[in-house]
VODRENVEX-593044 format. One record per atom (N, C-alpha, C): residue in three letters; x, y, z. Coordinates in steps of 0.1 Angstrom, whole numbers, padded with zeros to 4 digits, always signed. Layout:
<nodes>
alaXYZ;...
</nodes>
This chain:
<nodes>
unk-0021+0086+0196;unk-0010+0077+0200;unk-0014+0063+0198;unk-0006+0055+0191;unk-0009+0041+0188;unk-0004+0032+0200;unk-0012+0023+0204;unk-0008+0014+0215;unk-0007-0001+0211;unk-0010-0003+0198;unk-0009-0017+0193;unk-0008-0016+0177;unk-0003-0027+0172;unk-0003-0028+0157;unk-0017-0030+0153;unk-0022-0023+0142;unk-0035-0026+0137;unk-0037-0040+0132;unk-0049-0044+0131;unk-0052-0058+0126;unk-0047-0058+0112;unk-0040-0068+0108;unk-0034-0070+0095;unk-0029-0084+0093;unk-0028-0088+0080;unk-0022-0101+0077;unk-0007-0099+0078;unk+0000-0107+0087;unk+0014-0105+0087;unk+0020-0109+0074;unk+0031-0101+0070;unk+0038-0104+0058;unk+0050-0112+0060;unk+0054-0120+0050;unk+0066-0128+0052;unk+0078-0119+0052;unk+0088-0123+0060;unk+0100-0115+0060;unk+0109-0120+0049;unk+0105-0115+0037;unk+0112-0118+0024;unk+0115-0105+0017;unk+0124-0106+0008;unk+0128-0094+0000;unk+0116-0089-0008;unk+0108-0099-0014;unk+0097-0095-0023;unk+0087-0087-0014;unk+0083-0092-0002;unk+0073-0085+0006;unk+0078-0072+0011;unk+0091-0071+0014;unk+0096-0058+0019;unk+0097-0048+0008;unk+0100-0052-0004;unk+0101-0043-0016;unk+0087-0038-0020;unk+0077-0044-0015;unk+0063-0040-0018;unk+0059-0027-0010;unk+0067-0024+0000;unk+0064-0012+0008;unk+0069+0000+0001;unk+0061+0011+0002;unk+0064+0024-0005;unk+0077+0029+0002;unk+0087+0033-0007;unk+0100+0038-0001;unk+0097+0051+0007;unk+0104+0053+0018;unk+0103+0064+0026;unk+0091+0064+0036;unk+0084+0053+0037;unk+0073+0052+0046;unk+0078+0050+0060;unk+0074+0059+0069;unk+0079+0059+0083;unk+0068+0053+0092;unk+0073+0046+0102;unk+0064+0040+0111;unk+0071+0031+0121;unk+0064+0022+0128;unk+0069+0013+0137;unk+0066-0001+0131;unk+0076-0010+0131;unk+0075-0023+0126;unk+0079-0033+0136;unk+0073-0045+0135;unk+0077-0056+0144;unk+0080-0069+0137;unk+0091-0075+0140;unk+0095-0088+0134;unk+0092-0099+0144;unk+0087-0110+0139;unk+0084-0121+0148;unk+0084-0135+0141;unk+0084-0145+0149;unk+0083-0159+0144;unk+0075-0167+0154;unk+0066-0176+0149;unk+0058-0185+0156;unk+0053-0179+0169;unk+0047-0167+0169;unk+0042-0161+0181;unk+0052-0155+0190;unk+0064-0155+0187;unk+0075-0149+0195;unk+0080-0136+0189;unk+0078-0125+0195;unk+0083-0112+0190;unk+0098-0112+0191;unk+0104-0108+0180;unk+0119-0108+0179;unk+0124-0094+0180;unk+0118-0084+0173;unk+0124-0070+0173;unk+0113-0060+0169;unk+0113-0049+0176;unk+0103-0038+0173;unk+0112-0025+0172;unk+0109-0017+0162;unk+0117-0005+0160;unk+0109+0005+0151;unk+0113+0017+0152;unk+0106+0028+0144;unk+0117+0032+0133;unk+0112+0038+0122;unk+0120+0043+0112;unk+0114+0041+0098;unk+0123+0042+0088;unk+0119+0040+0074;unk+0117+0025+0073;unk+0104+0020+0072;unk+0101+0006+0073;unk+0108-0002+0062;unk+0107+0002+0050;unk+0114-0005+0039;unk+0129-0006+0040;unk+0135+0006+0042;unk+0150+0006+0043;unk+0155-0002+0055;unk+0148-0001+0066;unk+0153-0009+0078;unk+0151-0024+0076;unk+0140-0028+0071;unk+0138-0042+0069;unk+0148-0048+0058;unk+0151-0040+0048;unk+0161-0044+0038;unk+0175-0046+0044;unk+0178-0037+0054;unk+0191-0038+0060;unk+0192-0051+0068;unk+0181-0055+0075;unk+0181-0068+0082;unk+0182-0080+0073;unk+0175-0079+0061;unk+0176-0090+0052;unk+0190-0091+0046;unk+0197-0080+0045;unk+0211-0080+0040;unk+0221-0084+0051;unk+0216-0087+0063;unk+0225-0092+0073;unk+0232-0081+0081;unk+0227-0069+0081;unk+0234-0058+0087;unk+0232-0058+0103;unk+0223-0066+0108;unk+0222-0067+0122;unk+0221-0082+0126;unk+0232-0089+0128;unk+0233-0103+0130;unk+0224-0107+0142;unk+0223-0099+0152;unk+0215-0102+0164;unk+0201-0105+0160;unk+0195-0097+0151;unk+0181-0100+0147;unk+0180-0113+0139;unk+0189-0114+0130;unk+0189-0126+0121;unk+0191-0139+0129;unk+0199-0138+0140;unk+0201-0149+0148;unk+0188-0156+0153;unk+0178-0148+0156;unk+0165-0153+0161;unk+0156-0157+0149;unk+0159-0155+0137;unk+0152-0161+0126;unk+0138-0156+0124;unk+0135-0143+0124;unk+0122-0138+0122;unk+0116-0143+0108;unk+0103-0146+0108;unk+0097-0151+0096;unk+0087-0142+0090;unk+0081-0133+0099;unk+0071-0124+0095;unk+0072-0110+0101;unk+0065-0101+0096;unk+0065-0087+0102;unk+0052-0080+0100;unk+0049-0070+0108;unk+0038-0062+0107;unk+0042-0047+0110;unk+0034-0038+0106;unk+0038-0024+0108;unk+0026-0015+0111;unk+0029-0003+0115;unk+0019+0008+0117;unk+0026+0020+0112;unk+0020+0027+0102;unk+0025+0039+0097;unk+0022+0051+0106;unk+0032+0058+0111;unk+0031+0069+0121;unk+0041+0079+0117;unk+0041+0090+0124;unk+0052+0099+0124;unk+0064+0092+0131;unk+0075+0099+0132;unk+0086+0093+0139;unk+0083+0093+0154;unk+0075+0083+0158;unk+0068+0082+0171;unk+0075+0074+0181;unk+0083+0080+0189;unk+0091+0073+0200;unk+0081+0067+0210;unk+0070+0073+0214;unk+0061+0068+0224;unk+0055+0055+0219;unk+0050+0055+0206;unk+0044+0042+0201;unk+0055+0031+0201;unk+0067+0034+0197;unk+0077+0024+0197;unk+0079+0018+0211;unk+0080+0027+0221;unk+0083+0023+0235;unk+0071+0015+0240;unk+0059+0019+0237;unk+0047+0012+0242;unk+0046-0002+0236;unk+0049-0004+0223;unk+0049-0017+0217;unk+0060-0026+0222;unk+0072-0020+0225;unk+0083-0028+0230;unk+0079-0033+0244;unk+0073-0024+0253;unk+0069-0028+0266;unk+0058-0039+0266;unk+0049-0037+0256;unk+0038-0047+0255;unk+0042-0061+0251;unk+0051-0061+0241;unk+0054-0074+0235;unk+0068-0080+0239;unk+0076-0072+0246;unk+0089-0077+0251;unk+0097-0085+0241;unk+0100-0079+0229;unk+0108-0087+0219;unk+0122-0090+0223;unk+0126-0103+0220;unk+0139-0108+0225;unk+0151-0100+0221;unk+0151-0094+0209;unk+0163-0087+0204;unk+0163-0072+0209;unk+0152-0068+0216;unk+0152-0054+0222;unk+0157-0054+0236;unk+0158-0066+0242;unk+0162-0067+0256;unk+0176-0062+0258;unk+0178-0055+0268;unk+0192-0050+0272;unk+0199-0060+0280;unk+0212-0062+0278;unk+0219-0072+0286;unk+0226-0064+0297;unk+0226-0070+0309;unk+0234-0064+0321;unk+0227-0054+0328;
</nodes>
């Protein structure tokens, strides 16, 4: 069970960097800017990040993430939950 993102150089949240990810790679990814976590989610890393770049989730783009990191795992709900609890990303917070 993963409880943190592995050490890595954060990648720019750009189409070129996202397209460098192998299609179909499943894991948990985190978007952030200037030390502030914006969003953490699990799924097909490349497909999901491309959706955000295409503006399919305005709530995430509103916060202007600039970089992202990931960890390749199975479809791991527990890792996703632990990372969300640890980093408290602003776009994952529930309202009300």
